[in-house]
MIMIPA-745275 format. One record per atom (N, C-alpha, C): residue number from 1; residue in one letter; chain; atom name; x, y, z. Coordinates in pm, 1 decimal. Example, Ala and Ser with C-alpha at 12.3 -4.5 7.8 and 13.67 -1.06 7.14 Angstrom:
BEGIN
- seq|type|mol|atom|x|y|z
- 1|A|A|N|1319.0|-569.0|780.0;
- 1|A|A|CA|1230.0|-450.0|780.0;
- 1|A|A|C|1320.0|-330.0|780.0;
- 2|S|A|N|1285.0|-225.0|708.0;
- 2|S|A|CA|1367.0|-106.0|714.0;
- 2|S|A|C|1290.0|3.0|787.0;
//
This chain:
BEGIN
- seq|type|mol|atom|x|y|z
- 1|F|A|N|12237.9|12323.2|7876.6;
- 1|F|A|CA|12161.9|12434.5|7928.9;
- 1|F|A|C|12254.5|12537.5|7990.2;
- 2|T|A|N|12359.6|12566.9|7916.1;
- 2|T|A|CA|12454.3|12669.4|7956.4;
- 2|T|A|C|12429.7|12792.3|7869.6;
- 3|T|A|N|12429.3|12909.7|7930.6;
- 3|T|A|CA|12405.5|13033.0|7857.7;
- 3|T|A|C|12529.2|13071.2|7777.7;
- 4|E|A|N|12514.5|13174.1|7693.0;
- 4|E|A|CA|12628.1|13220.7|7613.4;
- 4|E|A|C|12741.8|13269.4|7701.3;
- 5|A|A|N|12708.8|13318.7|7820.4;
- 5|A|A|CA|12812.1|13367.4|7912.2;
- 5|A|A|C|12878.5|13252.6|7988.3;
- 6|G|A|N|12836.7|13127.9|7958.8;
- 6|G|A|CA|12897.0|13013.1|8025.6;
- 6|G|A|C|12831.8|12980.6|8159.7;
- 7|L|A|N|12721.6|13047.3|8191.7;
- 7|L|A|CA|12652.5|13020.8|8317.8;
- 7|L|A|C|12546.6|12914.0|8298.0;
- 8|M|A|N|12520.1|12838.9|8402.2;
- 8|M|A|CA|12415.2|12738.4|8396.2;
- 8|M|A|C|12280.5|12808.9|8396.1;
- 9|E|A|N|12195.1|12774.4|8302.0;
- 9|E|A|CA|12061.6|12833.4|8295.4;
- 9|E|A|C|11974.5|12772.6|8405.0;
- 10|R|A|N|11894.9|12854.8|8468.8;
- 10|R|A|CA|11805.7|12807.3|8572.7;
- 10|R|A|C|11700.4|12715.1|8514.2;
- 11|L|A|N|11655.9|12621.7|8593.8;
- 11|L|A|CA|11550.7|12529.6|8554.9;
- 11|L|A|C|11429.0|12556.3|8641.4;
- 12|Y|A|N|11312.3|12512.6|8594.6;
- 12|Y|A|CA|11187.4|12541.4|8664.1;
- 12|Y|A|C|11099.0|12417.9|8670.8;
- 13|H|A|N|11021.2|12410.6|8779.0;
- 13|H|A|CA|10924.5|12302.2|8797.0;
- 13|H|A|C|10794.4|12363.9|8845.6;
- 14|L|A|N|10683.3|12326.4|8783.2;
- 14|L|A|CA|10551.9|12377.8|8821.2;
- 14|L|A|C|10488.7|12289.7|8928.2;
- 15|I|A|N|10429.3|12353.9|9028.4;
- 15|I|A|CA|10362.4|12283.0|9136.0;
- 15|I|A|C|10229.0|12351.7|9166.4;
- 16|R|A|N|10138.8|12280.3|9229.3;
- 16|R|A|CA|10006.6|12335.2|9259.8;
- 16|R|A|C|10003.2|12410.6|9392.2;
- 17|Q|A|N|10103.1|12390.2|9475.0;
- 17|Q|A|CA|10115.3|12467.5|9598.7;
- 17|Q|A|C|10261.6|12465.5|9641.5;
- 18|P|A|N|10306.5|12571.4|9709.7;
- 18|P|A|CA|10446.7|12574.6|9751.8;
- 18|P|A|C|10472.3|12468.2|9857.9;
- 19|I|A|N|10596.9|12429.2|9869.1;
- 19|I|A|CA|10633.7|12331.4|9971.3;
- 19|I|A|C|10716.0|12400.5|10079.0;
- 20|E|A|N|10712.5|12344.5|10197.7;
- 20|E|A|CA|10795.8|12394.9|10306.1;
- 20|E|A|C|10935.5|12337.2|10286.9;
- 21|L|A|N|11032.9|12424.6|10277.5;
- 21|L|A|CA|11169.5|12382.4|10250.8;
- 21|L|A|C|11245.5|12358.5|10381.2;
- 22|K|A|N|11314.1|12243.9|10387.2;
- 22|K|A|CA|11394.7|12209.4|10504.5;
- 22|K|A|C|11525.2|12147.1|10458.3;
- 23|A|A|N|11631.6|12176.1|10530.0;
- 23|A|A|CA|11764.1|12124.4|10496.4;
- 23|A|A|C|11763.0|11972.2|10495.4;
- 24|G|A|N|11832.4|11916.8|10397.6;
- 24|G|A|CA|11848.0|11772.5|10389.4;
- 24|G|A|C|11726.1|11698.0|10337.2;
- 25|R|A|N|11622.5|11768.5|10298.3;
- 25|R|A|CA|11500.4|11703.6|10249.8;
- 25|R|A|C|11495.8|11709.8|10097.7;
- 26|E|A|N|11409.4|11628.7|10040.0;
- 26|E|A|CA|11391.5|11624.7|9895.9;
- 26|E|A|C|11242.4|11628.9|9863.2;
- 27|F|A|N|11212.1|11679.2|9744.9;
- 27|F|A|CA|11075.2|11684.7|9695.2;
- 27|F|A|C|11063.7|11585.2|9580.7;
- 28|S|A|N|10970.7|11490.8|9593.1;
- 28|S|A|CA|10949.9|11389.0|9490.3;
- 28|S|A|C|10810.5|11403.7|9431.3;
- 29|P|A|N|10798.5|11473.6|9318.9;
- 29|P|A|CA|10667.9|11486.9|9254.2;
- 29|P|A|C|10614.6|11351.5|9209.0;
- 30|E|A|N|10486.6|11344.7|9186.1;
- 30|E|A|CA|10421.5|11221.1|9143.0;
- 30|E|A|C|10486.0|11164.6|9016.6;
- 31|S|A|N|10529.8|11251.4|8925.0;
- 31|S|A|CA|10589.2|11202.3|8799.8;
- 31|S|A|C|10714.7|11118.7|8825.7;
- 32|L|A|N|10787.6|11147.2|8932.5;
- 32|L|A|CA|10907.0|11068.8|8963.6;
- 32|L|A|C|10867.2|10926.0|8998.4;
- 33|K|A|N|10758.8|10911.0|9073.8;
- 33|K|A|CA|10711.5|10777.8|9112.5;
- 33|K|A|C|10651.6|10703.0|8993.0;
- 34|V|A|N|10577.1|10774.2|8908.8;
- 34|V|A|CA|10504.5|10711.2|8798.3;
- 34|V|A|C|10591.0|10693.8|8673.2;
- 35|E|A|N|10663.6|10800.1|8636.0;
- 35|E|A|CA|10738.6|10798.5|8510.0;
- 35|E|A|C|10889.0|10780.6|8528.9;
- 36|G|A|N|10936.9|10796.3|8651.4;
- 36|G|A|CA|11079.1|10778.6|8677.5;
- 36|G|A|C|11162.5|10903.8|8660.7;
- 37|F|A|N|11097.7|11018.7|8640.0;
- 37|F|A|CA|11171.0|11144.2|8627.7;
- 37|F|A|C|11079.9|11260.1|8665.2;
- 38|V|A|N|11141.1|11377.9|8686.0;
- 38|V|A|CA|11068.5|11500.2|8719.0;
- 38|V|A|C|11067.1|11588.6|8595.0;
- 39|H|A|N|10948.1|11636.0|8557.6;
- 39|H|A|CA|10934.9|11727.4|8444.7;
- 39|H|A|C|10986.0|11865.6|8485.0;
- 40|L|A|N|11075.5|11921.1|8405.1;
- 40|L|A|CA|11127.3|12055.5|8426.3;
- 40|L|A|C|11106.4|12136.1|8299.1;
- 41|C|A|N|11134.0|12265.0|8306.3;
- 41|C|A|CA|11130.1|12347.2|8185.6;
- 41|C|A|C|11230.8|12460.6|8199.4;
- 42|L|A|N|11261.3|12520.7|8085.8;
- 42|L|A|CA|11345.6|12639.4|8081.4;
- 42|L|A|C|11255.3|12761.8|8092.4;
- 43|E|A|N|11313.9|12877.5|8115.3;
- 43|E|A|CA|11235.0|12999.4|8134.0;
- 43|E|A|C|11138.5|13025.2|8018.2;
- 44|G|A|N|11183.5|13009.3|7896.8;
- 44|G|A|CA|11100.0|13036.2|7781.2;
- 44|G|A|C|10989.1|12934.3|7758.9;
- 45|Q|A|N|10989.6|12825.5|7833.5;
- 45|Q|A|CA|10889.9|12719.8|7818.1;
- 45|Q|A|C|10781.1|12723.3|7925.6;
- 46|I|A|N|10794.9|12809.8|8025.5;
- 46|I|A|CA|10704.3|12810.0|8140.8;
- 46|I|A|C|10558.8|12827.8|8098.7;
- 47|G|A|N|10529.0|12930.8|8022.0;
- 47|G|A|CA|10391.2|12958.1|7982.7;
- 47|G|A|C|10330.3|12843.9|7903.1;
- 48|W|A|N|10405.3|12789.3|7808.3;
- 48|W|A|CA|10354.4|12680.2|7725.8;
- 48|W|A|C|10323.7|12558.2|7812.6;
- 49|V|A|N|10415.7|12521.1|7900.5;
- 49|V|A|CA|10395.3|12404.5|7986.4;
- 49|V|A|C|10275.4|12426.7|8078.4;
- 50|A|A|N|10266.0|12542.7|8141.1;
- 50|A|A|CA|10156.1|12571.7|8233.4;
- 50|A|A|C|10021.9|12564.4|8162.5;
- 51|N|A|N|10012.0|12623.7|8045.0;
- 51|N|A|CA|9884.6|12627.2|7973.9;
- 51|N|A|C|9850.0|12495.1|7906.0;
- 52|T|A|N|9949.8|12420.4|7863.9;
- 52|T|A|CA|9925.6|12293.4|7796.9;
- 52|T|A|C|9889.1|12182.9|7894.7;
- 53|F|A|N|9959.1|12176.7|8007.2;
- 53|F|A|CA|9940.1|12064.6|8098.8;
- 53|F|A|C|9866.5|12099.2|8227.2;
- 54|M|A|N|9858.9|12226.5|8262.1;
- 54|M|A|CA|9797.1|12264.8|8389.0;
- 54|M|A|C|9701.3|12382.3|8372.0;
- 55|G|A|N|9646.3|12396.3|8254.3;
- 55|G|A|CA|9556.9|12507.9|8225.0;
- 55|G|A|C|9433.7|12513.9|8312.3;
- 56|D|A|N|9390.3|12399.4|8364.0;
- 56|D|A|CA|9270.4|12395.1|8446.8;
- 56|D|A|C|9298.7|12416.3|8595.3;
- 57|A|A|N|9423.6|12430.8|8632.6;
- 57|A|A|CA|9459.0|12448.1|8774.7;
- 57|A|A|C|9405.6|12581.2|8826.6;
- 58|G|A|N|9360.3|12581.0|8950.9;
- 58|G|A|CA|9313.8|12704.5|9012.8;
- 58|G|A|C|9429.0|12792.4|9056.7;
- 59|V|A|N|9537.8|12728.9|9099.3;
- 59|V|A|CA|9656.4|12799.7|9147.3;
- 59|V|A|C|9778.7|12724.4|9096.0;
- 60|L|A|N|9879.1|12798.2|9055.4;
- 60|L|A|CA|10005.9|12737.8|9013.4;
- 60|L|A|C|10122.5|12814.1|9074.0;
- 61|W|A|N|10223.3|12740.0|9112.9;
- 61|W|A|CA|10346.9|12797.0|9165.3;
- 61|W|A|C|10461.7|12747.2|9080.4;
- 62|L|A|N|10566.4|12824.2|9079.4;
- 62|L|A|CA|10684.6|12792.2|9002.4;
- 62|L|A|C|10804.0|12782.3|9096.4;
- 63|M|A|N|10873.6|12669.9|9090.2;
- 63|M|A|CA|10999.3|12653.7|9163.4;
- 63|M|A|C|11112.2|12692.9|9070.1;
- 64|E|A|N|11195.5|12783.8|9114.7;
- 64|E|A|CA|11316.1|12818.2|9039.9;
- 64|E|A|C|11430.2|12737.3|9099.3;
- 65|L|A|N|11500.6|12663.8|9014.0;
- 65|L|A|CA|11600.2|12567.6|9060.9;
- 65|L|A|C|11740.4|12602.6|9012.8;
- 66|D|A|N|11837.0|12579.1|9099.3;
- 66|D|A|CA|11977.3|12591.5|9062.9;
- 66|D|A|C|12022.3|12455.6|9010.7;
- 67|P|A|N|12050.6|12442.8|8880.7;
- 67|P|A|CA|12084.6|12312.0|8824.0;
- 67|P|A|C|12210.0|12249.7|8884.9;
- 68|E|A|N|12299.1|12332.6|8938.0;
- 68|E|A|CA|12422.8|12280.1|8995.2;
- 68|E|A|C|12399.2|12210.5|9129.6;
- 69|L|A|N|12281.7|12232.4|9190.0;
- 69|L|A|CA|12252.7|12172.2|9320.4;
- 69|L|A|C|12151.1|12058.8|9312.2;
- 70|L|A|N|12114.9|12017.5|9191.3;
- 70|L|A|CA|12010.8|11915.0|9177.5;
- 70|L|A|C|12056.7|11775.7|9218.8;
- 71|G|A|N|12182.4|11744.5|9198.9;
- 71|G|A|CA|12233.1|11616.9|9247.6;
- 71|G|A|C|12205.6|11496.6|9157.8;
- 72|A|A|N|12105.6|11502.0|9072.2;
- 72|A|A|CA|12076.0|11392.8|8979.7;
- 72|A|A|C|12096.7|11443.4|8837.4;
- 73|K|A|N|12102.7|11351.4|8746.4;
- 73|K|A|CA|12126.3|11386.3|8605.7;
- 73|K|A|C|12005.5|11458.9|8547.0;
- 74|V|A|N|12034.2|11567.2|8474.6;
- 74|V|A|CA|11932.1|11637.3|8397.5;
- 74|V|A|C|11956.7|11601.4|8251.4;
- 75|R|A|N|11853.1|11551.7|8186.8;
- 75|R|A|CA|11864.9|11517.6|8045.1;
- 75|R|A|C|11756.2|11589.5|7966.9;
- 76|F|A|N|11788.0|11623.3|7843.7;
- 76|F|A|CA|11693.1|11692.5|7757.4;
- 76|F|A|C|11634.6|11592.8|7659.4;
- 77|E|A|N|11502.7|11598.4|7644.4;
- 77|E|A|CA|11435.1|11509.2|7550.5;
- 77|E|A|C|11357.5|11591.9|7449.8;
- 78|D|A|N|11364.7|11549.6|7326.2;
- 78|D|A|CA|11292.1|11615.2|7218.4;
- 78|D|A|C|11147.3|11569.0|7224.1;
- 79|V|A|N|11055.4|11664.5|7237.4;
- 79|V|A|CA|10913.3|11629.6|7243.3;
- 79|V|A|C|10842.2|11675.8|7116.8;
- 80|G|A|N|10915.8|11682.0|7007.7;
- 80|G|A|CA|10855.6|11718.4|6879.7;
- 80|G|A|C|10869.2|11865.8|6849.3;
- 81|A|A|N|10765.8|11921.9|6790.5;
- 81|A|A|CA|10768.3|12060.4|6743.6;
- 81|A|A|C|10785.0|12161.7|6856.6;
- 82|D|A|N|10757.5|12120.3|6979.4;
- 82|D|A|CA|10764.3|12213.8|7091.8;
- 82|D|A|C|10902.5|12222.6|7156.1;
- 83|G|A|N|10998.9|12152.2|7101.6;
- 83|G|A|CA|11135.7|12167.7|7147.9;
- 83|G|A|C|11183.7|12058.9|7241.6;
- 84|R|A|N|11297.9|12087.0|7302.5;
- 84|R|A|CA|11361.5|11993.0|7394.9;
- 84|R|A|C|11335.0|12038.8|7537.8;
- 85|F|A|N|11293.2|11945.2|7621.0;
- 85|F|A|CA|11258.2|11977.4|7759.2;
- 85|F|A|C|11346.7|11901.1|7856.0;
- 86|P|A|N|11386.9|11967.3|7965.5;
- 86|P|A|CA|11470.9|11900.6|8065.2;
- 86|P|A|C|11389.3|11808.6|8155.4;
- 87|H|A|N|11451.1|11695.7|8190.0;
- 87|H|A|CA|11393.4|11601.8|8285.7;
- 87|H|A|C|11501.0|11569.0|8388.5;
- 88|L|A|N|11460.0|11559.7|8513.1;
- 88|L|A|CA|11551.4|11528.3|8623.3;
- 88|L|A|C|11531.0|11383.7|8664.1;
- 89|D|A|N|11640.1|11306.1|8666.9;
- 89|D|A|CA|11632.7|11164.3|8700.9;
- 89|D|A|C|11646.1|11140.3|8850.4;
- 90|G|A|N|11574.1|11215.6|8930.5;
- 90|G|A|CA|11577.0|11198.6|9075.9;
- 90|G|A|C|11494.6|11307.6|9140.7;
- 91|P|A|N|11483.5|11303.5|9273.4;
- 91|P|A|CA|11406.3|11406.5|9343.5;
- 91|P|A|C|11476.9|11541.3|9343.0;
- 92|I|A|N|11401.3|11645.7|9377.6;
- 92|I|A|CA|11455.0|11781.7|9384.4;
- 92|I|A|C|11502.0|11808.6|9527.9;
- 93|P|A|N|11631.9|11825.3|9550.1;
- 93|P|A|CA|11677.7|11860.6|9684.7;
- 93|P|A|C|11624.8|11999.3|9722.6;
- 94|H|A|N|11579.1|12014.6|9844.5;
- 94|H|A|CA|11527.0|12144.5|9887.6;
- 94|H|A|C|11632.2|12254.1|9871.7;
- 95|E|A|N|11758.5|12221.0|9889.4;
- 95|E|A|CA|11865.2|12320.8|9875.9;
- 95|E|A|C|11876.7|12375.2|9734.2;
- 96|A|A|N|11826.0|12302.2|9634.4;
- 96|A|A|CA|11833.7|12347.2|9495.6;
- 96|A|A|C|11723.8|12447.5|9461.2;
- 97|V|A|N|11623.3|12462.3|9548.8;
- 97|V|A|CA|11512.1|12554.1|9522.7;
- 97|V|A|C|11555.2|12695.3|9561.6;
- 98|L|A|N|11567.6|12782.0|9462.8;
- 98|L|A|CA|11609.9|12919.6|9488.4;
- 98|L|A|C|11494.4|13006.3|9535.9;
- 99|R|A|N|11375.8|12983.8|9480.4;
- 99|R|A|CA|11255.0|13053.6|9524.0;
- 99|R|A|C|11132.7|12984.7|9464.1;
- 100|Q|A|N|11017.9|13011.1|9525.9;
- 100|Q|A|CA|10888.6|12962.3|9478.9;
- 100|Q|A|C|10801.5|13084.8|9455.3;
- 101|M|A|N|10743.1|13092.9|9335.4;
- 101|M|A|CA|10668.0|13212.8|9296.7;
- 101|M|A|C|10531.4|13172.5|9242.6;
- 102|P|A|N|10425.2|13246.0|9280.7;
- 102|P|A|CA|10293.6|13215.0|9224.1;
- 102|P|A|C|10282.6|13267.9|9081.7;
- 103|L|A|N|10219.5|13189.0|8995.6;
- 103|L|A|CA|10190.0|13235.2|8860.0;
- 103|L|A|C|10058.4|13311.1|8862.8;
- 104|A|A|N|10038.6|13396.3|8766.4;
- 104|A|A|CA|9912.9|13470.0|8753.3;
- 104|A|A|C|9862.4|13450.4|8611.5;
- 105|R|A|N|9734.5|13473.6|8594.8;
- 105|R|A|CA|9676.6|13464.2|8460.4;
- 105|R|A|C|9677.9|13602.5|8396.4;
- 106|D|A|N|9699.2|13606.1|8265.1;
- 106|D|A|CA|9697.5|13733.1|8193.2;
- 106|D|A|C|9553.1|13770.1|8157.9;
- 107|A|A|N|9533.3|13875.8|8081.8;
- 107|A|A|CA|9398.6|13922.2|8046.8;
- 107|A|A|C|9320.8|13816.6|7968.9;
- 108|G|A|N|9389.3|13728.9|7898.3;
- 108|G|A|CA|9324.9|13622.0|7823.3;
- 108|G|A|C|9307.9|13494.4|7903.3;
- 109|L|A|N|9331.7|13503.5|8035.6;
- 109|L|A|CA|9319.6|13391.3|8128.9;
- 109|L|A|C|9421.3|13280.0|8104.1;
- 110|K|A|N|9531.4|13314.7|8040.6;
- 110|K|A|CA|9640.3|13219.4|8020.4;
- 110|K|A|C|9743.5|13239.8|8131.0;
- 111|W|A|N|9806.5|13129.5|8173.6;
- 111|W|A|CA|9913.2|13140.1|8273.1;
- 111|W|A|C|10030.5|13214.6|8212.2;
- 112|A|A|N|10088.2|13302.6|8291.0;
- 112|A|A|CA|10205.1|13379.4|8247.1;
- 112|A|A|C|10314.5|13364.9|8352.6;
- 113|P|A|N|10440.1|13371.1|8312.3;
- 113|P|A|CA|10549.0|13364.9|8410.6;
- 113|P|A|C|10533.0|13474.8|8515.2;
- 114|P|A|N|10573.0|13447.8|8638.6;
- 114|P|A|CA|10559.6|13547.0|8745.1;
- 114|P|A|C|10640.8|13672.9|8717.7;
- 115|P|A|N|10589.6|13789.5|8757.4;
- 115|P|A|CA|10665.2|13913.1|8736.0;
- 115|P|A|C|10796.6|13915.4|8813.8;
- 116|Q|A|N|10805.5|13839.1|8923.5;
- 116|Q|A|CA|10929.4|13836.8|9003.0;
- 116|Q|A|C|11046.5|13779.1|8924.2;
- 117|M|A|N|11016.8|13703.6|8817.8;
- 117|M|A|CA|11126.0|13644.1|8740.8;
- 117|M|A|C|11215.8|13750.4|8681.3;
- 118|G|A|N|11161.7|13868.3|8655.1;
- 118|G|A|CA|11241.3|13976.5|8600.2;
- 118|G|A|C|11332.6|14041.4|8702.7;
- 119|L|A|N|11312.5|14007.9|8828.9;
- 119|L|A|CA|11393.3|14066.0|8936.2;
- 119|L|A|C|11506.6|13971.8|8973.5;
- 120|A|A|N|11620.2|14028.4|9001.7;
- 120|A|A|CA|11733.5|13947.1|9045.0;
- 120|A|A|C|11702.6|13886.9|9181.2;
- 121|L|A|N|11755.5|13771.2|9202.5;
- 121|L|A|CA|11742.9|13706.6|9332.1;
- 121|L|A|C|11834.1|13781.6|9427.3;
- 122|V|A|N|11775.2|13851.1|9523.6;
- 122|V|A|CA|11852.8|13939.6|9610.1;
- 122|V|A|C|11956.0|13862.0|9690.3;
- 123|E|A|N|11911.2|13767.1|9766.3;
- 123|E|A|CA|12004.4|13686.8|9845.1;
- 123|E|A|C|11945.8|13549.1|9864.3;
- 124|P|A|N|11986.9|13452.5|9782.8;
- 124|P|A|CA|11933.2|13319.0|9801.7;
- 124|P|A|C|11971.1|13266.1|9940.1;
- 125|F|A|N|11882.5|13189.4|9997.2;
- 125|F|A|CA|11911.0|13139.4|10131.4;
- 125|F|A|C|12032.8|13047.6|10127.8;
- 126|K|A|N|12108.6|13050.8|10232.0;
- 126|K|A|CA|12229.3|12968.4|10241.5;
- 126|K|A|C|12201.0|12840.7|10320.1;
- 127|K|A|N|12118.1|12854.2|10422.6;
- 127|K|A|CA|12086.5|12738.8|10505.9;
- 127|K|A|C|11935.6|12731.3|10525.0;
- 128|L|A|N|11885.4|12611.5|10523.9;
- 128|L|A|CA|11744.1|12590.0|10548.4;
- 128|L|A|C|11724.5|12543.9|10692.1;
- 129|P|A|N|11606.6|12573.1|10749.3;
- 129|P|A|CA|11581.3|12525.5|10887.7;
- 129|P|A|C|11576.6|12374.7|10894.4;
//
C-alpha cells in the first residue's frame, strides 16, 4: 500500500460514532474480538464498503489512519471480484488516527466519502490528552 511516490497510502476504518482519542489508548472494534482482525479499506474502497456492509446505518464516521503508526501487521486479502482489502492484526492505537470524519449520503442515498478527504490535513495532532 505504497503510492507511486513511495509514500504509505492512508488506511480507513468505518465506525458508527466517533471515539474520544487519548494518548496510550487503543480502539478494538468488535471484529477484532470475533474475527481476530480489524477491517480496513483504501480510499477508493470507502463507498463500496460503506454501502455493502453498513448501508442501513443511520450515521457513519470514517477514521483516517496513518499506517506507519498502527503497530500491528497490515495484510491484504483477496475478497474476489471486489479486490484486495487491508486487515489489521491488532487494535488501532489512538495515535494512528489522523482524523474522524462523518460520511454523508449522496442524492441517491448512497454513502459517499466525506468532502474533507479532498482537503489536506492541516496539522495532525502531535499529542493526545
